[in-house]
VMD Tcl script that builds the backbone (N, CA, C; Angstrom):
set m [mol new atoms 498]
animate dup $m
set s [atomselect $m all]
$s set {name element resname resid chain x y z} {
  {N N MET 1 A 55.997 34.170 24.415}
  {CA C MET 1 A 54.769 33.837 25.138}
  {C C MET 1 A 53.570 34.356 24.327}
  {N N SER 2 A 52.491 33.636 24.328}
  {CA C SER 2 A 51.322 34.038 23.549}
  {C C SER 2 A 50.561 35.156 24.252}
  {N N LEU 3 A 49.838 35.898 23.460}
  {CA C LEU 3 A 49.034 36.990 23.984}
  {C C LEU 3 A 47.916 36.457 24.885}
  {N N TYR 4 A 47.405 35.278 24.556}
  {CA C TYR 4 A 46.352 34.664 25.374}
  {C C TYR 4 A 46.875 34.343 26.778}
  {N N LYS 5 A 48.102 33.841 26.853}
  {CA C LYS 5 A 48.724 33.550 28.147}
  {C C LYS 5 A 48.908 34.851 28.932}
  {N N ASP 6 A 49.346 35.914 28.240}
  {CA C ASP 6 A 49.493 37.221 28.888}
  {C C ASP 6 A 48.148 37.697 29.446}
  {N N TRP 7 A 47.083 37.495 28.664}
  {CA C TRP 7 A 45.740 37.900 29.073}
  {C C TRP 7 A 45.304 37.150 30.337}
  {N N THR 8 A 45.439 35.842 30.340}
  {CA C THR 8 A 44.996 35.054 31.499}
  {C C THR 8 A 45.846 35.373 32.738}
  {N N ASP 9 A 47.152 35.566 32.547}
  {CA C ASP 9 A 48.017 35.935 33.675}
  {C C ASP 9 A 47.628 37.298 34.242}
  {N N MET 10 A 47.337 38.248 33.344}
  {CA C MET 10 A 46.938 39.588 33.786}
  {C C MET 10 A 45.635 39.533 34.580}
  {N N VAL 11 A 44.690 38.741 34.127}
  {CA C VAL 11 A 43.407 38.616 34.825}
  {C C VAL 11 A 43.619 38.057 36.232}
  {N N VAL 12 A 44.411 37.001 36.336}
  {CA C VAL 12 A 44.675 36.385 37.636}
  {C C VAL 12 A 45.345 37.385 38.572}
  {N N ASP 13 A 46.354 38.088 38.085}
  {CA C ASP 13 A 47.057 39.077 38.917}
  {C C ASP 13 A 46.136 40.218 39.331}
  {N N PHE 14 A 45.327 40.707 38.386}
  {CA C PHE 14 A 44.410 41.813 38.663}
  {C C PHE 14 A 43.397 41.423 39.734}
  {N N VAL 15 A 42.835 40.229 39.588}
  {CA C VAL 15 A 41.830 39.756 40.545}
  {C C VAL 15 A 42.453 39.556 41.928}
  {N N LYS 16 A 43.681 39.033 41.972}
  {CA C LYS 16 A 44.359 38.834 43.264}
  {C C LYS 16 A 44.617 40.157 43.971}
  {N N THR 17 A 45.013 41.176 43.223}
  {CA C THR 17 A 45.371 42.446 43.851}
  {C C THR 17 A 44.175 43.369 44.070}
  {N N ASN 18 A 43.243 43.404 43.124}
  {CA C ASN 18 A 42.139 44.378 43.205}
  {C C ASN 18 A 40.766 43.764 43.444}
  {N N GLY 19 A 40.634 42.477 43.260}
  {CA C GLY 19 A 39.336 41.816 43.447}
  {C C GLY 19 A 38.602 41.625 42.136}
  {N N GLU 20 A 37.705 40.656 42.150}
  {CA C GLU 20 A 36.969 40.296 40.940}
  {C C GLU 20 A 36.029 41.404 40.481}
  {N N ASN 21 A 35.370 42.066 41.439}
  {CA C ASN 21 A 34.442 43.138 41.063}
  {C C ASN 21 A 35.156 44.279 40.352}
  {N N ALA 22 A 36.344 44.640 40.832}
  {CA C ALA 22 A 37.121 45.707 40.189}
  {C C ALA 22 A 37.503 45.311 38.765}
  {N N PHE 23 A 37.865 44.052 38.586}
  {CA C PHE 23 A 38.215 43.583 37.244}
  {C C PHE 23 A 37.019 43.710 36.312}
  {N N TRP 24 A 35.864 43.199 36.737}
  {CA C TRP 24 A 34.695 43.223 35.856}
  {C C TRP 24 A 34.223 44.641 35.590}
  {N N LYS 25 A 34.421 45.535 36.538}
  {CA C LYS 25 A 34.042 46.929 36.318}
  {C C LYS 25 A 34.920 47.534 35.222}
  {N N GLN 26 A 36.231 47.310 35.313}
  {CA C GLN 26 A 37.158 47.856 34.326}
  {C C GLN 26 A 37.005 47.172 32.973}
  {N N TYR 27 A 37.026 45.846 32.963}
  {CA C TYR 27 A 36.943 45.120 31.700}
  {C C TYR 27 A 35.561 45.288 31.066}
  {N N GLY 28 A 34.517 45.318 31.880}
  {CA C GLY 28 A 33.153 45.468 31.372}
  {C C GLY 28 A 32.980 46.762 30.586}
  {N N THR 29 A 33.610 47.836 31.055}
  {CA C THR 29 A 33.541 49.117 30.344}
  {C C THR 29 A 34.211 49.011 28.978}
  {N N ILE 30 A 35.376 48.389 28.947}
  {CA C ILE 30 A 36.111 48.221 27.685}
  {C C ILE 30 A 35.316 47.339 26.725}
  {N N GLU 31 A 34.813 46.230 27.243}
  {CA C GLU 31 A 34.041 45.287 26.421}
  {C C GLU 31 A 32.790 45.956 25.865}
  {N N LYS 32 A 32.123 46.730 26.698}
  {CA C LYS 32 A 30.904 47.431 26.279}
  {C C LYS 32 A 31.203 48.417 25.149}
  {N N ASN 33 A 32.327 49.135 25.248}
  {CA C ASN 33 A 32.707 50.083 24.199}
  {C C ASN 33 A 32.981 49.372 22.873}
  {N N ILE 34 A 33.660 48.231 22.936}
  {CA C ILE 34 A 33.956 47.476 21.714}
  {C C ILE 34 A 32.662 47.002 21.056}
  {N N TYR 35 A 31.768 46.404 21.850}
  {CA C TYR 35 A 30.512 45.892 21.286}
  {C C TYR 35 A 29.627 47.023 20.778}
  {N N THR 36 A 29.643 48.165 21.457}
  {CA C THR 36 A 28.851 49.305 21.003}
  {C C THR 36 A 29.293 49.727 19.603}
  {N N LYS 37 A 30.608 49.828 19.393}
  {CA C LYS 37 A 31.118 50.206 18.062}
  {C C LYS 37 A 30.758 49.163 17.016}
  {N N ILE 38 A 30.918 47.894 17.361}
  {CA C ILE 38 A 30.619 46.823 16.402}
  {C C ILE 38 A 29.140 46.838 16.020}
  {N N LEU 39 A 28.266 46.982 17.004}
  {CA C LEU 39 A 26.829 46.951 16.736}
  {C C LEU 39 A 26.366 48.217 16.012}
  {N N CYS 40 A 26.946 49.359 16.344}
  {CA C CYS 40 A 26.574 50.613 15.662}
  {C C CYS 40 A 26.882 50.544 14.172}
  {N N GLU 41 A 28.017 49.962 13.853}
  {CA C GLU 41 A 28.460 49.906 12.464}
  {C C GLU 41 A 28.009 48.632 11.758}
  {N N HIS 42 A 27.244 47.787 12.448}
  {CA C HIS 42 A 26.812 46.489 11.900}
  {C C HIS 42 A 28.028 45.733 11.349}
  {N N GLU 43 A 29.112 45.843 12.070}
  {CA C GLU 43 A 30.388 45.291 11.611}
  {C C GLU 43 A 30.585 43.888 12.180}
  {N N ASN 44 A 30.161 42.880 11.415}
  {CA C ASN 44 A 30.320 41.518 11.919}
  {C C ASN 44 A 31.601 40.860 11.420}
  {N N ILE 45 A 32.341 41.545 10.530}
  {CA C ILE 45 A 33.616 41.010 10.055}
  {C C ILE 45 A 34.727 41.963 10.482}
  {N N LEU 46 A 35.679 41.428 11.238}
  {CA C LEU 46 A 36.837 42.200 11.680}
  {C C LEU 46 A 38.074 41.590 11.048}
  {N N GLU 47 A 38.890 42.453 10.442}
  {CA C GLU 47 A 40.070 41.970 9.740}
  {C C GLU 47 A 41.246 42.883 10.037}
  {N N GLY 48 A 42.405 42.273 10.289}
  {CA C GLY 48 A 43.622 43.018 10.552}
  {C C GLY 48 A 44.455 42.312 11.601}
  {N N THR 49 A 45.545 42.964 12.015}
  {CA C THR 49 A 46.338 42.378 13.096}
  {C C THR 49 A 45.665 42.729 14.414}
  {N N ILE 50 A 46.006 42.005 15.435}
  {CA C ILE 50 A 45.425 42.272 16.745}
  {C C ILE 50 A 45.796 43.681 17.205}
  {N N GLU 51 A 47.015 44.089 16.911}
  {CA C GLU 51 A 47.482 45.428 17.277}
  {C C GLU 51 A 46.652 46.509 16.575}
  {N N GLU 52 A 46.396 46.338 15.279}
  {CA C GLU 52 A 45.596 47.303 14.519}
  {C C GLU 52 A 44.162 47.366 15.048}
  {N N LEU 53 A 43.585 46.203 15.303}
  {CA C LEU 53 A 42.203 46.162 15.797}
  {C C LEU 53 A 42.092 46.762 17.198}
  {N N ALA 54 A 43.096 46.536 18.032}
  {CA C ALA 54 A 43.091 47.116 19.372}
  {C C ALA 54 A 43.121 48.647 19.281}
  {N N LYS 55 A 43.919 49.179 18.371}
  {CA C LYS 55 A 43.967 50.639 18.174}
  {C C LYS 55 A 42.624 51.147 17.665}
  {N N LYS 56 A 42.042 50.411 16.735}
  {CA C LYS 56 A 40.753 50.806 16.163}
  {C C LYS 56 A 39.682 50.920 17.259}
  {N N PHE 57 A 39.711 49.981 18.213}
  {CA C PHE 57 A 38.715 49.978 19.275}
  {C C PHE 57 A 39.201 50.681 20.545}
  {N N GLU 58 A 40.343 51.391 20.418}
  {CA C GLU 58 A 40.880 52.229 21.489}
  {C C GLU 58 A 41.106 51.473 22.789}
  {N N THR 59 A 41.800 50.349 22.684}
  {CA C THR 59 A 42.120 49.540 23.861}
  {C C THR 59 A 43.504 48.924 23.683}
  {N N SER 60 A 43.987 48.301 24.736}
  {CA C SER 60 A 45.291 47.638 24.653}
  {C C SER 60 A 45.131 46.277 23.965}
  {N N THR 61 A 46.247 45.740 23.506}
  {CA C THR 61 A 46.200 44.432 22.834}
  {C C THR 61 A 45.780 43.334 23.809}
  {N N ILE 62 A 46.165 43.470 25.069}
  {CA C ILE 62 A 45.799 42.443 26.054}
  {C C ILE 62 A 44.291 42.451 26.296}
  {N N TYR 63 A 43.702 43.642 26.440}
  {CA C TYR 63 A 42.249 43.700 26.627}
  {C C TYR 63 A 41.512 43.291 25.355}
  {N N PHE 64 A 42.077 43.582 24.191}
  {CA C PHE 64 A 41.451 43.123 22.953}
  {C C PHE 64 A 41.491 41.598 22.878}
  {N N MET 65 A 42.564 41.020 23.392}
  {CA C MET 65 A 42.653 39.555 23.470}
  {C C MET 65 A 41.537 39.024 24.365}
  {N N GLY 66 A 41.248 39.724 25.453}
  {CA C GLY 66 A 40.134 39.346 26.321}
  {C C GLY 66 A 38.809 39.386 25.578}
  {N N PHE 67 A 38.650 40.413 24.746}
  {CA C PHE 67 A 37.444 40.503 23.914}
  {C C PHE 67 A 37.355 39.296 22.981}
  {N N LEU 68 A 38.487 38.950 22.334}
  {CA C LEU 68 A 38.502 37.794 21.431}
  {C C LEU 68 A 38.191 36.503 22.180}
  {N N ASP 69 A 38.684 36.408 23.406}
  {CA C ASP 69 A 38.401 35.238 24.239}
  {C C ASP 69 A 36.899 35.124 24.480}
  {N N GLY 70 A 36.252 36.243 24.748}
  {CA C GLY 70 A 34.814 36.226 25.019}
  {C C GLY 70 A 33.965 35.999 23.787}
  {N N VAL 71 A 34.369 36.586 22.673}
  {CA C VAL 71 A 33.555 36.509 21.454}
  {C C VAL 71 A 33.826 35.222 20.667}
  {N N ASN 72 A 34.847 34.487 21.023}
  {CA C ASN 72 A 35.285 33.319 20.245}
  {C C ASN 72 A 34.173 32.291 20.026}
  {N N THR 73 A 33.317 32.084 21.012}
  {CA C THR 73 A 32.234 31.096 20.863}
  {C C THR 73 A 31.116 31.606 19.952}
  {N N SER 74 A 31.152 32.898 19.607}
  {CA C SER 74 A 30.119 33.480 18.744}
  {C C SER 74 A 30.604 33.681 17.313}
  {N N LEU 75 A 31.782 33.184 17.022}
  {CA C LEU 75 A 32.339 33.338 15.677}
  {C C LEU 75 A 31.900 32.185 14.780}
  {N N ASP 76 A 31.785 32.478 13.492}
  {CA C ASP 76 A 31.461 31.408 12.540}
  {C C ASP 76 A 32.572 30.366 12.520}
  {N N THR 77 A 33.826 30.823 12.610}
  {CA C THR 77 A 34.979 29.929 12.693}
  {C C THR 77 A 35.814 30.365 13.884}
  {N N PRO 78 A 35.739 29.648 15.020}
  {CA C PRO 78 A 36.493 30.059 16.213}
  {C C PRO 78 A 38.004 30.115 15.955}
  {N N LEU 79 A 38.653 31.016 16.689}
  {CA C LEU 79 A 40.101 31.192 16.581}
  {C C LEU 79 A 40.834 30.217 17.485}
  {N N GLU 80 A 42.071 29.932 17.146}
  {CA C GLU 80 A 42.968 29.169 18.008}
  {C C GLU 80 A 43.701 30.219 18.845}
  {N N LEU 81 A 43.157 30.539 20.006}
  {CA C LEU 81 A 43.635 31.669 20.808}
  {C C LEU 81 A 45.067 31.511 21.302}
  {N N ASP 82 A 45.480 30.298 21.608}
  {CA C ASP 82 A 46.814 30.068 22.168}
  {C C ASP 82 A 47.943 30.476 21.230}
  {N N ASN 83 A 47.677 30.524 19.937}
  {CA C ASN 83 A 48.728 30.807 18.962}
  {C C ASN 83 A 48.819 32.270 18.561}
  {N N LEU 84 A 47.959 33.140 19.107}
  {CA C LEU 84 A 47.906 34.526 18.654}
  {C C LEU 84 A 48.957 35.410 19.320}
  {N N GLU 85 A 49.548 36.278 18.511}
  {CA C GLU 85 A 50.504 37.295 18.960}
  {C C GLU 85 A 49.947 38.652 18.538}
  {N N GLU 86 A 50.575 39.742 18.997}
  {CA C GLU 86 A 50.123 41.081 18.618}
  {C C GLU 86 A 50.134 41.276 17.112}
  {N N SER 87 A 51.092 40.664 16.436}
  {CA C SER 87 A 51.232 40.842 14.989}
  {C C SER 87 A 50.415 39.828 14.184}
  {N N SER 88 A 49.696 38.945 14.870}
  {CA C SER 88 A 48.902 37.929 14.167}
  {C C SER 88 A 47.773 38.589 13.383}
  {N N LYS 89 A 47.645 38.198 12.131}
  {CA C LYS 89 A 46.574 38.711 11.279}
  {C C LYS 89 A 45.356 37.800 11.474}
  {N N ILE 90 A 44.225 38.421 11.758}
  {CA C ILE 90 A 43.003 37.643 11.945}
  {C C ILE 90 A 41.911 38.158 11.015}
  {N N ASN 91 A 40.974 37.293 10.721}
  {CA C ASN 91 A 39.803 37.637 9.935}
  {C C ASN 91 A 38.654 36.871 10.570}
  {N N ILE 92 A 37.832 37.575 11.335}
  {CA C ILE 92 A 36.756 36.893 12.055}
  {C C ILE 92 A 35.395 37.368 11.574}
  {N N SER 93 A 34.448 36.465 11.636}
  {CA C SER 93 A 33.072 36.761 11.268}
  {C C SER 93 A 32.188 36.449 12.476}
  {N N ILE 94 A 31.578 37.502 13.027}
  {CA C ILE 94 A 30.751 37.358 14.230}
  {C C ILE 94 A 29.323 37.017 13.819}
  {N N ASN 95 A 28.790 35.954 14.381}
  {CA C ASN 95 A 27.399 35.572 14.161}
  {C C ASN 95 A 26.588 36.293 15.237}
  {N N PHE 96 A 25.854 37.358 14.859}
  {CA C PHE 96 A 25.157 38.191 15.830}
  {C C PHE 96 A 24.112 37.424 16.643}
  {N N GLU 97 A 23.443 36.459 16.015}
  {CA C GLU 97 A 22.438 35.675 16.738}
  {C C GLU 97 A 23.102 34.841 17.834}
  {N N LYS 98 A 24.202 34.191 17.493}
  {CA C LYS 98 A 24.967 33.420 18.482}
  {C C LYS 98 A 25.506 34.332 19.572}
  {N N LEU 99 A 25.956 35.517 19.171}
  {CA C LEU 99 A 26.518 36.481 20.118}
  {C C LEU 99 A 25.460 36.893 21.140}
  {N N TYR 100 A 24.267 37.225 20.682}
  {CA C TYR 100 A 23.193 37.630 21.593}
  {C C TYR 100 A 22.840 36.486 22.542}
  {N N TYR 101 A 22.749 35.286 21.990}
  {CA C TYR 101 A 22.455 34.097 22.791}
  {C C TYR 101 A 23.530 33.893 23.865}
  {N N ASN 102 A 24.800 33.993 23.481}
  {CA C ASN 102 A 25.900 33.798 24.427}
  {C C ASN 102 A 25.955 34.900 25.477}
  {N N MET 103 A 25.542 36.112 25.110}
  {CA C MET 103 A 25.471 37.198 26.102}
  {C C MET 103 A 24.393 36.889 27.137}
  {N N LEU 104 A 23.281 36.349 26.684}
  {CA C LEU 104 A 22.234 35.930 27.620}
  {C C LEU 104 A 22.763 34.823 28.524}
  {N N ASP 105 A 23.473 33.883 27.927}
  {CA C ASP 105 A 23.997 32.738 28.657}
  {C C ASP 105 A 25.016 33.149 29.715}
  {N N SER 106 A 25.811 34.153 29.418}
  {CA C SER 106 A 26.824 34.600 30.382}
  {C C SER 106 A 26.277 35.638 31.359}
  {N N LYS 107 A 24.979 35.925 31.244}
  {CA C LYS 107 A 24.300 36.875 32.131}
  {C C LYS 107 A 24.947 38.258 32.087}
  {N N ALA 108 A 25.403 38.645 30.891}
  {CA C ALA 108 A 26.040 39.949 30.686}
  {C C ALA 108 A 24.975 40.968 30.303}
  {N N ASP 109 A 24.151 41.361 31.275}
  {CA C ASP 109 A 23.046 42.274 30.983}
  {C C ASP 109 A 23.529 43.629 30.471}
  {N N TYR 110 A 24.715 44.041 30.850}
  {CA C TYR 110 A 25.248 45.304 30.351}
  {C C TYR 110 A 25.564 45.226 28.857}
  {N N LEU 111 A 25.580 44.022 28.301}
  {CA C LEU 111 A 25.830 43.848 26.867}
  {C C LEU 111 A 24.551 43.531 26.096}
  {N N TYR 112 A 23.736 42.602 26.590}
  {CA C TYR 112 A 22.556 42.249 25.803}
  {C C TYR 112 A 21.450 43.284 25.921}
  {N N LYS 113 A 21.609 44.244 26.826}
  {CA C LYS 113 A 20.624 45.328 26.936}
  {C C LYS 113 A 21.066 46.594 26.209}
  {N N LEU 114 A 22.173 46.523 25.461}
  {CA C LEU 114 A 22.623 47.690 24.705}
  {C C LEU 114 A 21.555 48.096 23.697}
  {N N SER 115 A 21.315 49.388 23.591}
  {CA C SER 115 A 20.286 49.876 22.670}
  {C C SER 115 A 20.656 49.618 21.208}
  {N N GLN 116 A 21.935 49.414 20.931}
  {CA C GLN 116 A 22.381 49.157 19.555}
  {C C GLN 116 A 21.825 47.851 18.999}
  {N N TRP 117 A 21.385 46.948 19.850}
  {CA C TRP 117 A 20.785 45.702 19.372}
  {C C TRP 117 A 19.494 45.986 18.602}
  {N N ASN 118 A 18.842 47.124 18.884}
  {CA C ASN 118 A 17.594 47.458 18.195}
  {C C ASN 118 A 17.785 47.570 16.684}
  {N N SER 119 A 18.973 47.999 16.254}
  {CA C SER 119 A 19.213 48.126 14.815}
  {C C SER 119 A 19.678 46.805 14.193}
  {N N ILE 120 A 20.026 45.836 15.015}
  {CA C ILE 120 A 20.465 44.527 14.508}
  {C C ILE 120 A 19.278 43.570 14.405}
  {N N PHE 121 A 18.515 43.448 15.503}
  {CA C PHE 121 A 17.364 42.537 15.551}
  {C C PHE 121 A 16.122 43.298 15.985}
  {N N SER 122 A 14.979 42.863 15.461}
  {CA C SER 122 A 13.711 43.410 15.932}
  {C C SER 122 A 13.466 42.889 17.349}
  {N N SER 123 A 12.552 43.521 18.055}
  {CA C SER 123 A 12.259 43.065 19.424}
  {C C SER 123 A 11.697 41.640 19.398}
  {N N GLU 124 A 10.964 41.281 18.335}
  {CA C GLU 124 A 10.428 39.928 18.230}
  {C C GLU 124 A 11.556 38.903 18.093}
  {N N LYS 125 A 12.555 39.251 17.280}
  {CA C LYS 125 A 13.684 38.341 17.082}
  {C C LYS 125 A 14.469 38.176 18.384}
  {N N ARG 126 A 14.665 39.262 19.135}
  {CA C ARG 126 A 15.362 39.175 20.419}
  {C C ARG 126 A 14.563 38.329 21.407}
  {N N LYS 127 A 13.245 38.481 21.389}
  {CA C LYS 127 A 12.399 37.664 22.264}
  {C C LYS 127 A 12.480 36.189 21.881}
  {N N GLU 128 A 12.541 35.933 20.574}
  {CA C GLU 128 A 12.652 34.551 20.088}
  {C C GLU 128 A 13.983 33.921 20.547}
  {N N ILE 129 A 15.077 34.680 20.445}
  {CA C ILE 129 A 16.383 34.172 20.891}
  {C C ILE 129 A 16.367 33.956 22.394}
  {N N ARG 130 A 15.763 34.900 23.124}
  {CA C ARG 130 A 15.679 34.770 24.580}
  {C C ARG 130 A 14.846 33.544 24.976}
  {N N LYS 131 A 13.747 33.309 24.252}
  {CA C LYS 131 A 12.905 32.143 24.541}
  {C C LYS 131 A 13.671 30.851 24.276}
  {N N LYS 132 A 14.430 30.832 23.180}
  {CA C LYS 132 A 15.259 29.669 22.857}
  {C C LYS 132 A 16.289 29.422 23.961}
  {N N TRP 133 A 16.874 30.511 24.449}
  {CA C TRP 133 A 17.858 30.404 25.533}
  {C C TRP 133 A 17.191 29.894 26.815}
  {N N LEU 134 A 16.022 30.439 27.167}
  {CA C LEU 134 A 15.316 29.993 28.375}
  {C C LEU 134 A 14.930 28.524 28.268}
  {N N ASN 135 A 14.475 28.096 27.096}
  {CA C ASN 135 A 14.103 26.693 26.907}
  {C C ASN 135 A 15.301 25.767 27.055}
  {N N SER 136 A 16.474 26.246 26.693}
  {CA C SER 136 A 17.669 25.405 26.838}
  {C C SER 136 A 18.058 25.246 28.305}
  {N N LYS 137 A 17.543 26.113 29.163}
  {CA C LYS 137 A 17.865 26.063 30.590}
  {C C LYS 137 A 16.812 25.304 31.412}
  {N N THR 138 A 15.708 24.929 30.772}
  {CA C THR 138 A 14.649 24.216 31.463}
  {C C THR 138 A 15.056 22.765 31.669}
  {N N ILE 139 A 14.963 22.310 32.898}
  {CA C ILE 139 A 15.322 20.928 33.232}
  {C C ILE 139 A 14.043 20.114 33.370}
  {N N VAL 140 A 13.963 19.038 32.634}
  {CA C VAL 140 A 12.813 18.151 32.694}
  {C C VAL 140 A 13.293 16.822 33.259}
  {N N ASN 141 A 12.707 16.414 34.381}
  {CA C ASN 141 A 13.084 15.153 34.998}
  {C C ASN 141 A 12.018 14.119 34.644}
  {N N LYS 142 A 12.352 13.242 33.717}
  {CA C LYS 142 A 11.378 12.249 33.247}
  {C C LYS 142 A 11.358 10.999 34.129}
  {N N ASN 143 A 12.351 10.818 34.968}
  {CA C ASN 143 A 12.449 9.604 35.780}
  {C C ASN 143 A 11.889 9.832 37.181}
  {N N ARG 144 A 10.744 10.452 37.254}
  {CA C ARG 144 A 10.146 10.740 38.541}
  {C C ARG 144 A 9.416 9.500 39.056}
  {N N VAL 145 A 9.564 9.233 40.339}
  {CA C VAL 145 A 8.917 8.078 40.966}
  {C C VAL 145 A 7.531 8.497 41.441}
  {N N GLY 146 A 6.496 7.751 41.023}
  {CA C GLY 146 A 5.143 8.033 41.486}
  {C C GLY 146 A 4.914 7.462 42.880}
  {N N ARG 147 A 3.899 7.952 43.567}
  {CA C ARG 147 A 3.621 7.512 44.942}
  {C C ARG 147 A 3.367 6.013 45.044}
  {N N ASN 148 A 2.672 5.458 44.062}
  {CA C ASN 148 A 2.313 4.046 44.126}
  {C C ASN 148 A 3.275 3.121 43.374}
  {N N ASP 149 A 4.354 3.671 42.857}
  {CA C ASP 149 A 5.365 2.848 42.174}
  {C C ASP 149 A 6.212 2.116 43.208}
  {N N PRO 150 A 6.855 1.020 42.799}
  {CA C PRO 150 A 7.781 0.352 43.729}
  {C C PRO 150 A 8.939 1.288 44.080}
  {N N CYS 151 A 9.388 1.234 45.293}
  {CA C CYS 151 A 10.465 2.108 45.760}
  {C C CYS 151 A 11.762 1.766 45.021}
  {N N PRO 152 A 12.485 2.794 44.553}
  {CA C PRO 152 A 13.737 2.535 43.826}
  {C C PRO 152 A 14.860 1.972 44.704}
  {N N CYS 153 A 14.675 1.975 46.021}
  {CA C CYS 153 A 15.734 1.445 46.887}
  {C C CYS 153 A 15.784 -0.085 46.848}
  {N N GLY 154 A 14.713 -0.711 46.294}
  {CA C GLY 154 A 14.717 -2.161 46.132}
  {C C GLY 154 A 14.056 -2.913 47.280}
  {N N SER 155 A 13.373 -2.223 48.179}
  {CA C SER 155 A 12.755 -2.894 49.332}
  {C C SER 155 A 11.527 -3.712 48.946}
  {N N GLY 156 A 10.913 -3.394 47.808}
  {CA C GLY 156 A 9.712 -4.105 47.383}
  {C C GLY 156 A 8.446 -3.401 47.839}
  {N N LYS 157 A 8.584 -2.417 48.712}
  {CA C LYS 157 A 7.424 -1.659 49.191}
  {C C LYS 157 A 7.079 -0.567 48.183}
  {N N LYS 158 A 5.847 -0.023 48.334}
  {CA C LYS 158 A 5.482 1.135 47.536}
  {C C LYS 158 A 6.311 2.319 48.014}
  {N N TYR 159 A 6.592 3.223 47.095}
  {CA C TYR 159 A 7.419 4.397 47.400}
  {C C TYR 159 A 6.820 5.197 48.551}
  {N N LYS 160 A 5.472 5.346 48.566}
  {CA C LYS 160 A 4.839 6.161 49.603}
  {C C LYS 160 A 4.997 5.550 51.000}
  {N N HIS 161 A 5.203 4.227 51.085}
  {CA C HIS 161 A 5.385 3.578 52.388}
  {C C HIS 161 A 6.855 3.392 52.749}
  {N N CYS 162 A 7.755 3.734 51.848}
  {CA C CYS 162 A 9.187 3.509 52.092}
  {C C CYS 162 A 9.916 4.855 52.103}
  {N N CYS 163 A 10.672 5.140 51.084}
  {CA C CYS 163 A 11.499 6.351 51.016}
  {C C CYS 163 A 10.679 7.628 50.825}
  {N N GLY 164 A 9.476 7.516 50.307}
  {CA C GLY 164 A 8.619 8.689 50.116}
  {C C GLY 164 A 7.898 9.089 51.378}
  {N N ASN 165 A 8.098 8.353 52.453}
  {CA C ASN 165 A 7.413 8.598 53.724}
  {C C ASN 165 A 8.266 9.474 54.649}
  {N N LYS 166 A 9.289 10.064 54.131}
  {CA C LYS 166 A 10.199 10.849 54.984}
  {C C LYS 166 A 9.893 12.302 54.950}
}
mol reanalyze $m
mol bondsrecalc $m
mol representation Tube
mol addrep $m
């Protein structure tokens, strides 16, 4: 069985028995410790087996797999998670800009507010990434019906006298 399958099964079982908040409290602490070490050392390239890397970051292989699951979208070359085992050798390159953006996107404030980001990006660069992220969330509806336009329901009346009159 793959380590990724073990990870997803463990998450489901943990959430069923202890609740989602308990899971995020426990996993969030582990994830925060891993990212703190990576950001402190400016270590964007991780190389070794999953077992070795888990020991390096003082966590279990299953929780390290969870970290890989989360960071996978921020890698220069994403991993094929389903095929990984404890003995699998990996070489990943983390794109810090993508990582910060994805942390904003996942609303992981306990991660994107880490003080270690100060040594990676200037406050201006973080603001620029945040602005880019906010702009990607802005919804613009260009197909708005004006008051005096024909009603889209097809009645032939003006919108203000038909469906806009409700």
